[in-house]
LOTI-723261 format. One record per residue (C-alpha): residue in one letter; residue number from 1; x, y, z. Coordinates in Angstrom, 3 decimals, padded with zeros to 6 digits. Layout:
! residues N
r  k  x  y  z
A  NUM  X  Y  Z
...
//
This chain:
! residues 469
r  k  x  y  z
M  1  000.424  -000.038  -000.144
G  2  001.510  003.277  -001.141
R  3  000.652  007.133  -000.570
N  4  000.821  008.860  -004.110
A  5  -000.676  012.277  -004.669
T  6  -001.164  013.890  -008.153
I  7  -000.994  017.523  -007.846
H  8  -002.152  020.223  -009.856
V  9  -001.582  024.103  -009.918
S  10  -004.044  026.039  -011.592
N  11  -002.011  029.247  -012.311
E  12  -004.779  032.069  -011.923
T  13  -002.423  034.532  -011.121
G  14  -001.853  036.211  -014.697
Y  15  001.773  035.748  -014.344
I  16  004.114  033.021  -015.529
L  17  005.350  030.914  -012.553
S  18  008.949  029.548  -013.389
Y  19  010.062  026.679  -010.904
V  20  012.821  027.720  -008.464
S  21  013.480  024.701  -006.081
A  22  011.811  021.984  -004.724
N  23  012.271  020.149  -000.760
I  24  011.438  016.641  -000.426
T  25  011.300  015.802  003.172
H  26  009.768  012.574  002.745
G  27  009.341  010.458  -000.453
K  28  009.764  011.144  -003.892
F  29  008.955  012.771  -007.205
N  30  007.023  010.244  -009.404
E  31  006.751  013.002  -011.956
D  32  008.849  016.175  -011.790
P  33  007.116  019.633  -011.466
P  34  006.989  021.337  -015.089
A  35  009.684  024.160  -015.516
T  36  007.001  027.148  -016.241
I  37  002.959  026.659  -015.847
E  38  001.601  029.612  -018.246
V  39  -001.018  031.866  -017.471
G  40  -004.398  030.179  -017.355
K  41  -002.568  026.896  -017.689
I  42  -002.128  023.605  -015.495
G  43  000.815  022.323  -013.869
T  44  000.918  018.928  -012.887
F  45  003.660  016.672  -010.686
K  46  003.265  013.771  -008.645
V  47  004.836  012.513  -005.426
G  48  004.960  009.465  -003.386
N  49  006.665  007.376  -000.609
R  50  009.890  005.162  -001.239
T  51  009.128  002.045  -001.994
G  52  008.907  -000.210  001.433
A  53  008.763  003.206  003.371
K  54  005.791  003.552  005.668
I  55  006.270  007.455  005.673
G  56  004.249  009.573  003.302
P  57  005.334  012.138  000.710
K  58  006.175  015.486  002.512
G  59  008.038  018.833  000.806
S  60  007.222  021.779  -001.505
V  61  008.374  023.235  -004.629
T  62  008.607  026.881  -005.099
Y  63  007.771  029.129  -008.497
K  64  008.457  032.343  -008.757
L  65  006.293  035.301  -011.016
S  66  007.919  038.606  -012.119
L  67  005.493  041.437  -011.165
T  68  008.050  043.793  -012.662
S  69  011.893  043.392  -013.626
E  70  012.412  044.457  -009.856
I  71  009.835  042.622  -008.151
M  72  009.936  038.988  -007.863
V  73  007.127  036.920  -005.722
D  74  007.648  033.418  -004.486
L  75  004.907  031.239  -004.190
T  76  005.687  027.680  -001.997
V  77  003.350  024.805  -002.851
Y  78  003.336  022.295  000.621
W  79  001.961  018.852  000.654
D  80  001.920  016.166  003.500
H  81  -000.197  012.877  002.658
P  82  000.989  010.947  005.429
F  83  000.678  007.233  006.427
S  84  -001.861  007.919  009.557
H  85  -005.362  008.776  010.172
T  86  -004.075  012.440  010.222
S  87  -005.397  014.342  007.161
S  88  -003.432  015.072  004.287
S  89  -002.768  018.673  003.672
Y  90  -001.805  020.922  000.573
T  91  -001.084  024.199  001.129
L  92  000.186  027.427  -000.642
G  93  002.418  029.882  000.704
S  94  004.239  033.346  -000.637
R  95  006.541  036.065  -000.011
P  96  005.085  038.341  001.032
D  97  002.703  036.336  002.795
W  98  -000.189  038.535  002.280
F  99  000.371  038.618  -001.740
S  100  -001.503  035.419  -002.842
S  101  -004.631  033.463  -002.324
Y  102  -005.613  030.178  -002.948
F  103  -008.103  027.256  -002.993
L  104  -008.203  023.493  -002.924
S  105  -010.297  021.111  -004.714
P  106  -011.438  018.981  -003.573
S  107  -011.013  021.127  -000.232
N  108  -010.910  017.516  001.988
P  109  -008.901  014.643  -000.018
S  110  -008.880  011.610  000.561
G  111  -007.985  007.662  000.346
H  112  -004.857  006.320  -000.174
D  113  -004.013  007.584  -003.606
Q  114  -005.278  011.171  -003.896
E  115  -005.509  013.926  -006.802
V  116  -005.695  017.863  -005.677
T  117  -005.928  020.793  -007.740
L  118  -004.452  023.972  -005.951
H  119  -006.180  027.157  -007.778
V  120  -003.328  029.808  -007.193
R  121  -004.204  033.713  -007.420
L  122  -002.832  036.891  -006.197
N  123  -004.998  038.596  -003.850
N  124  -006.115  040.947  -006.303
Y  125  -008.506  038.185  -007.784
G  126  -011.534  039.798  -009.265
F  127  -009.984  042.989  -009.169
D  128  -011.204  045.910  -011.576
P  129  -009.007  048.611  -011.810
A  130  -012.080  051.105  -013.100
S  131  -014.179  050.569  -009.852
W  132  -011.553  049.594  -007.399
M  133  -012.481  052.185  -004.765
S  134  -016.279  051.214  -004.950
N  135  -015.674  048.638  -001.961
L  136  -013.432  050.718  000.422
K  137  -015.233  050.717  003.560
E  138  -017.158  053.287  004.702
N  139  -014.977  054.489  007.758
V  140  -012.053  054.841  005.492
N  141  -010.475  058.460  004.787
I  142  -009.166  059.406  001.524
R  143  -005.781  060.386  003.306
N  144  -005.178  056.845  004.662
V  145  -005.905  054.880  001.021
L  146  -002.495  054.408  -001.351
V  147  -003.853  055.905  -004.325
P  148  -001.967  055.922  -007.758
G  149  -000.986  059.002  -009.412
S  150  000.219  059.978  -012.815
H  151  002.892  062.658  -012.875
D  152  002.102  065.310  -016.011
S  153  -001.045  063.392  -016.766
G  154  -001.870  065.209  -019.740
T  155  001.232  065.068  -021.825
Y  156  -000.024  061.778  -023.833
D  157  -000.725  063.828  -026.958
I  158  002.392  065.667  -027.408
I  159  004.031  065.195  -030.558
P  160  007.244  066.668  -032.587
S  161  004.854  069.092  -033.796
S  162  003.621  070.382  -030.800
H  163  003.811  073.827  -029.463
L  164  006.263  075.286  -027.061
C  165  004.544  076.595  -024.293
L  166  005.010  079.400  -021.523
D  167  006.372  076.754  -019.032
A  168  009.117  076.181  -021.063
D  169  012.807  076.019  -019.237
G  170  015.709  076.735  -021.422
Q  171  017.113  073.378  -020.114
I  172  014.851  071.188  -021.895
L  173  015.777  072.294  -025.358
V  174  019.643  072.220  -024.052
F  175  019.964  070.032  -026.602
A  176  017.453  071.002  -029.674
H  177  016.918  073.493  -031.755
N  178  013.433  072.897  -032.509
V  179  010.369  071.664  -030.741
G  180  010.209  068.084  -032.383
I  181  013.438  066.970  -030.858
A  182  012.138  068.264  -027.438
S  183  009.362  066.385  -027.482
Q  184  010.567  063.009  -026.525
W  185  011.495  064.608  -023.244
T  186  008.469  066.226  -022.396
K  187  005.713  063.096  -022.834
A  188  005.210  061.697  -019.406
Q  189  002.292  059.534  -020.153
S  190  000.827  057.605  -023.153
N  191  -002.792  056.845  -021.863
S  192  -005.425  059.401  -022.382
I  193  -007.131  060.598  -018.967
L  194  -009.906  058.461  -019.667
E  195  -007.306  055.325  -020.263
Q  196  -005.832  056.240  -017.215
L  197  -009.211  056.421  -015.219
N  198  -010.266  052.810  -016.527
S  199  -006.646  051.633  -015.160
G  200  -007.066  052.855  -011.748
I  201  -005.028  055.959  -011.529
R  202  -006.743  058.298  -009.638
Y  203  -004.670  061.746  -008.811
F  204  -003.705  063.357  -011.884
D  205  -000.756  066.300  -012.242
I  206  -002.275  068.944  -014.440
R  207  -000.199  071.905  -015.787
I  208  -001.870  074.621  -018.035
S  209  -000.337  077.274  -019.978
D  210  -002.790  080.065  -021.114
G  211  -001.585  080.241  -024.970
Y  212  001.618  079.069  -026.732
Y  213  004.478  080.417  -028.955
S  214  003.606  080.790  -032.673
G  215  007.174  080.155  -033.805
L  216  009.120  076.590  -033.809
V  217  012.530  077.838  -033.972
I  218  013.879  079.159  -030.667
K  219  015.575  082.010  -032.042
D  220  012.391  083.599  -033.326
L  221  010.240  083.243  -029.953
S  222  008.796  086.182  -028.290
I  223  007.056  086.403  -025.211
N  224  004.740  088.880  -027.567
N  225  004.039  085.947  -030.159
V  226  002.271  084.127  -027.526
V  227  -000.885  082.826  -029.514
G  228  -003.951  080.389  -029.134
S  229  -006.038  079.002  -026.577
P  230  -004.467  077.160  -023.004
V  231  -003.090  073.801  -023.323
I  232  -001.971  071.263  -020.711
C  233  001.784  071.633  -021.121
H  234  005.098  070.521  -019.899
S  235  007.243  072.518  -021.769
V  236  005.222  071.833  -024.867
G  237  001.710  070.801  -025.356
V  238  -001.435  070.382  -027.514
T  239  -004.447  069.161  -025.367
P  240  -006.852  071.798  -024.235
P  241  -007.946  071.175  -020.928
A  242  -011.570  070.584  -021.899
S  243  -010.386  067.561  -023.377
I  244  -009.618  066.447  -019.902
L  245  -012.439  067.295  -018.089
D  246  -014.783  065.467  -020.717
D  247  -012.974  062.554  -019.936
V  248  -013.321  062.858  -016.207
Q  249  -016.995  063.242  -016.610
E  250  -017.476  060.437  -018.992
F  251  -015.730  058.356  -016.225
I  252  -017.775  059.680  -012.937
R  253  -021.213  058.881  -014.771
S  254  -020.141  055.021  -015.169
N  255  -018.378  054.801  -012.112
P  256  -020.380  056.784  -009.108
K  257  -018.369  055.310  -006.312
E  258  -014.615  056.113  -007.581
I  259  -013.055  059.430  -006.069
L  260  -010.862  061.640  -007.926
I  261  -007.883  063.975  -007.437
L  262  -007.258  066.462  -010.018
N  263  -004.179  068.893  -008.776
F  264  -003.784  071.794  -011.382
Q  265  -000.449  072.007  -010.102
H  266  000.960  075.102  -012.244
F  267  -000.705  077.704  -014.277
Y  268  001.409  079.740  -016.717
H  269  000.141  083.334  -018.029
K  270  001.650  086.456  -019.893
Q  271  -001.084  088.628  -018.823
A  272  -000.828  090.998  -015.091
D  273  -004.464  089.687  -013.981
A  274  -005.390  086.225  -014.907
S  275  -008.561  086.717  -013.038
D  276  -010.952  086.435  -016.513
F  277  -009.132  082.963  -017.253
Y  278  -009.896  081.148  -013.998
S  279  -013.508  082.439  -013.615
D  280  -013.970  080.673  -016.849
L  281  -012.003  077.468  -016.070
I  282  -013.523  077.527  -012.735
G  283  -017.132  078.078  -014.638
H  284  -016.131  075.115  -017.028
I  285  -015.290  072.864  -013.878
K  286  -018.337  073.448  -011.980
L  287  -020.249  072.818  -015.442
K  288  -018.922  069.610  -016.242
F  289  -018.898  067.958  -012.718
G  290  -021.518  069.583  -011.170
S  291  -022.829  068.045  -007.667
K  292  -020.037  065.697  -007.906
I  293  -017.379  068.103  -006.961
I  294  -015.986  068.037  -003.303
D  295  -017.225  070.950  -002.049
R  296  -014.739  072.905  000.987
C  297  -017.854  074.227  002.532
T  298  -019.736  070.784  002.562
F  299  -016.498  069.274  004.033
K  300  -015.757  071.968  006.701
D  301  -012.451  072.836  004.901
S  302  -010.976  069.759  006.289
I  303  -009.284  066.427  004.336
E  304  -010.151  064.359  007.567
N  305  -013.988  064.767  006.801
L  306  -013.427  062.734  003.511
T  307  -014.298  059.464  004.591
M  308  -015.779  056.826  001.995
K  309  -019.068  057.187  003.912
N  310  -019.140  061.116  003.711
L  311  -018.492  061.325  000.133
R  312  -021.377  058.846  -000.715
Q  313  -023.917  060.543  001.098
N  314  -022.615  063.937  -000.765
D  315  -022.531  061.780  -003.675
A  316  -019.230  063.545  -004.216
Q  317  -016.563  062.334  -006.347
V  318  -013.814  064.791  -007.737
L  319  -011.459  066.847  -005.454
I  320  -010.343  069.923  -007.360
L  321  -006.747  071.664  -006.134
F  322  -005.194  074.690  -007.487
D  323  -001.420  075.114  -006.617
Q  324  000.928  077.831  -008.114
D  325  000.200  080.549  -010.486
H  326  003.126  081.638  -012.633
R  327  003.503  084.870  -014.742
V  328  006.055  084.714  -017.694
E  329  007.492  088.134  -018.410
K  330  010.268  086.781  -020.856
T  331  010.723  084.249  -023.166
L  332  011.946  080.956  -021.499
S  333  011.271  082.103  -017.886
P  334  008.523  081.568  -015.960
S  335  008.651  083.094  -012.338
T  336  008.575  081.158  -009.452
G  337  004.936  080.367  -008.635
K  338  002.971  081.926  -006.196
S  339  000.109  080.418  -004.084
F  340  -003.120  080.933  -006.494
K  341  -004.913  081.558  -003.145
D  342  -002.838  084.280  -002.150
V  343  -002.987  085.971  -005.655
Y  344  -006.507  085.335  -006.519
G  345  -007.958  085.263  -002.691
T  346  -011.318  086.838  -003.747
I  347  -011.840  084.020  -006.609
Y  348  -010.961  081.187  -003.802
S  349  -013.140  082.855  -001.021
K  350  -015.953  082.792  -003.535
E  351  -015.286  079.370  -005.224
T  352  -015.401  076.835  -002.821
S  353  -015.327  073.975  -005.447
I  354  -011.421  074.670  -005.162
W  355  -009.192  073.763  -002.473
S  356  -005.792  074.876  -002.234
A  357  -002.924  072.901  -002.734
P  358  -000.325  074.355  -000.526
D  359  -002.948  074.220  002.403
F  360  -004.359  070.610  001.952
L  361  -001.501  068.980  -000.158
S  362  002.049  068.135  000.829
N  363  004.096  067.503  -002.390
I  364  007.608  067.508  -001.967
W  365  009.259  067.871  -005.276
P  366  012.564  065.363  -004.755
N  367  014.448  067.419  -007.633
A  368  016.395  064.225  -008.323
S  369  018.124  063.162  -011.400
D  370  018.972  059.620  -011.035
T  371  017.128  056.709  -009.404
E  372  019.957  056.583  -006.452
K  373  019.155  059.911  -005.437
L  374  015.629  059.444  -005.744
K  375  015.385  056.687  -003.316
T  376  017.733  058.845  -000.801
K  377  015.274  061.718  -001.092
L  378  012.146  059.863  -000.960
D  379  013.522  058.155  002.271
D  380  014.287  061.227  004.089
I  381  010.679  062.948  002.609
I  382  009.036  059.752  004.390
S  383  011.138  060.084  007.712
N  384  011.189  063.672  008.064
N  385  008.386  065.429  006.347
M  386  005.021  063.255  007.058
P  387  002.126  065.907  006.868
S  388  -000.619  066.237  009.345
A  389  -003.945  064.274  009.067
N  390  -005.443  067.234  007.099
Q  391  -003.341  067.282  004.114
L  392  -002.975  064.767  001.342
F  393  000.426  063.201  000.626
V  394  001.970  062.936  -002.427
L  395  005.278  060.541  -002.827
Q  396  006.420  062.046  -006.369
G  397  008.251  058.821  -007.798
V  398  009.729  060.463  -010.714
V  399  013.413  061.580  -011.529
T  400  014.005  064.718  -012.869
P  401  016.710  065.028  -016.462
D  402  019.242  067.488  -015.714
T  403  022.204  068.588  -018.669
S  404  024.391  065.520  -017.887
T  405  021.111  063.383  -019.113
Y  406  020.473  065.179  -021.991
L  407  024.260  065.214  -022.919
N  408  024.272  061.092  -022.504
A  409  021.458  060.929  -024.532
I  410  023.388  063.193  -027.796
D  411  026.460  060.886  -027.140
G  412  024.312  057.715  -027.745
G  413  023.659  056.751  -024.118
L  414  020.632  055.553  -022.289
P  415  018.004  056.968  -021.575
K  416  017.006  058.867  -025.090
S  417  013.462  059.865  -024.214
L  418  011.321  060.269  -020.737
E  419  009.423  057.067  -021.723
E  420  012.882  055.316  -021.178
L  421  013.434  056.950  -018.121
G  422  010.110  056.367  -016.754
N  423  009.917  052.703  -017.577
H  424  013.447  052.198  -015.892
V  425  012.176  054.396  -012.984
T  426  008.536  053.147  -012.101
P  427  009.183  050.052  -011.261
N  428  012.026  050.500  -009.034
V  429  009.440  052.821  -007.181
E  430  007.016  050.105  -007.143
S  431  009.479  048.071  -005.644
W  432  010.201  050.414  -002.935
V  433  006.959  050.748  -002.312
L  434  006.315  047.108  -001.799
N  435  009.675  046.203  -000.011
D  436  010.799  049.234  001.734
W  437  007.758  051.387  002.882
V  438  004.480  048.938  002.668
E  439  004.295  049.404  006.552
K  440  004.403  053.618  005.974
D  441  001.770  056.055  006.115
L  442  001.813  056.475  002.377
N  443  -000.768  058.226  000.413
I  444  -000.376  058.837  -003.457
I  445  002.344  057.536  -005.433
M  446  002.887  059.414  -008.693
C  447  004.954  057.869  -011.300
D  448  005.845  058.431  -015.065
W  449  004.437  056.281  -017.932
I  450  001.785  054.344  -016.029
S  451  000.602  052.555  -018.983
N  452  003.836  050.061  -018.386
S  453  003.206  049.922  -014.707
I  454  001.799  048.008  -012.122
I  455  001.092  050.635  -009.588
T  456  -002.534  050.283  -009.512
Q  457  -002.688  046.470  -008.756
L  458  000.448  047.202  -006.290
C  459  -001.841  050.137  -004.488
Y  460  -004.956  047.473  -004.394
L  461  -003.001  044.814  -002.830
I  462  -001.525  047.051  -000.189
N  463  -004.824  048.538  000.515
K  464  -006.363  044.956  000.815
K  465  -003.427  044.258  003.258
K  466  -004.425  047.081  005.373
G  467  -008.172  046.125  005.712
L  468  -009.253  049.053  003.621
F  469  -011.923  046.810  001.674
//
C-alpha cells in the first residue's frame, strides 16, 4: 500500500510561474514539477512514498512570478500525505505572505491515492481597475488610501509638432533647436485621461499654459508672440483642458463610487491679471462636474472629513486643487510660482469648489537626477516630512532629467527619452513601495509612464492588506 498524490497547480495569477526549487522531506517525485506554468494553464507533478517506507510524501515546490523586473514573488506549494489517520494537507505560501491566495479542490482529499488542484491567485483576484475604490469601507478616509497617480498626466498627445508653451525652461531644449526633438523629453504619459482612469489612476497632475508660442525655432520666439487657447503643458503641449474635463465627466458617470483628485499644479500666464482665465476654467469645471465636486464648504475645509461614507452620502467624487500661479515676463523664463489662493484670494473665497493645494496637499519635489538619489530623497521625505492628517500626501516617484541626462543621450547613451527613463524608474518605485515602505503611512504615489506599470494593482493589494476593503 502506497501514498501517492497527483498535484495540479492552476495558475490564475495572471503571470507565468517559473520553477525555482524543490524540497523533499519524505518520499520522492513520481513526476517532476514542470519548468513553467503558463498563465491560465495547469501544471502537474506527482509525489509518492519511497518503496517499503511507511512515511508518506512531504515536501514543497517553489515557483516565482515576475510582477516587474524589480519585483519577484515566490509562491510555494506544500504537501503532506502521511501514513496515518491524520488528514493530508496541501497549502500555498507566498512571499510577501499576504500577496497570494488559493483554494483547494477537492477541499478535503481522502484515500491512499489522492488528486488535488490548488487554484493559485494573487490577492487582487476579481480586481477591476475601473472600480477598485467602490468596495472601500465607509470609515476609510482618502488620506489613508494608497492612491496611484500619474505625473504630467495630460502630456499623452505631445508629438514632434506640438507647440512650445509658456512653462518652457531653457534646460529642456539644451540639445535641441526645435520643438520636435524636445518632445521626447516632455511626454510623460502615453494614455489619455480616460484610459488612465479606467486603468485605476485616481490622482492627476495637471499643468496649464494660457496659450503657446507661435514659432518653432527658439531664436524666433517672443513673449509677444504667444497665441492660441490654453493647453496642458510640460514645456510643450497640445491638449486643451476641456479634453481632460470631458474624460473625467464620462468616467464618473459610469463609476459613481470612484474618488478622483485633480491637482492643477501649475498655471502659466503672460498677462498680469488672469482673473478671467480662472473664472472661465472654474465655470467650466462646475459645468462638467456639478454636484460631483467635493466642496470645501460642505466638508468644512477638512481633509479629515473626506471619508468614504461622507463622500458617498454627498454624492461627491472629484476633489479639485489649485496650486501655483506663474507669470511669464520673458521667453523661456516663467516666474517662481505663487499660491493661487494668495494671488486670487477673492476668487478662492467665492469658489468653494476649489481647494488650495499648499494648504491641503503635501507634494514635495525630490528634484533627483537619478534613481539612487531619488530613493535617498524619498526616504528622507517619508522619515522627516510626513504631513498632518488634514493634508493629502504625494510621493513623487519621478526622476528629473538634468543637463547631463540630455548630453548623455546625445552621445548615444540611455535613456534617450522620458519614456525610457520612466520605464526604468517606475518599476524601482513600485519595488520600494512594496519592500521598503509597505508599513509607512503613504497616500498618493505619482509616477511617469503608468501605462507600462503595475502601480494600480500594487496599491490595491496593499490597501487590501491594510484591511481597507
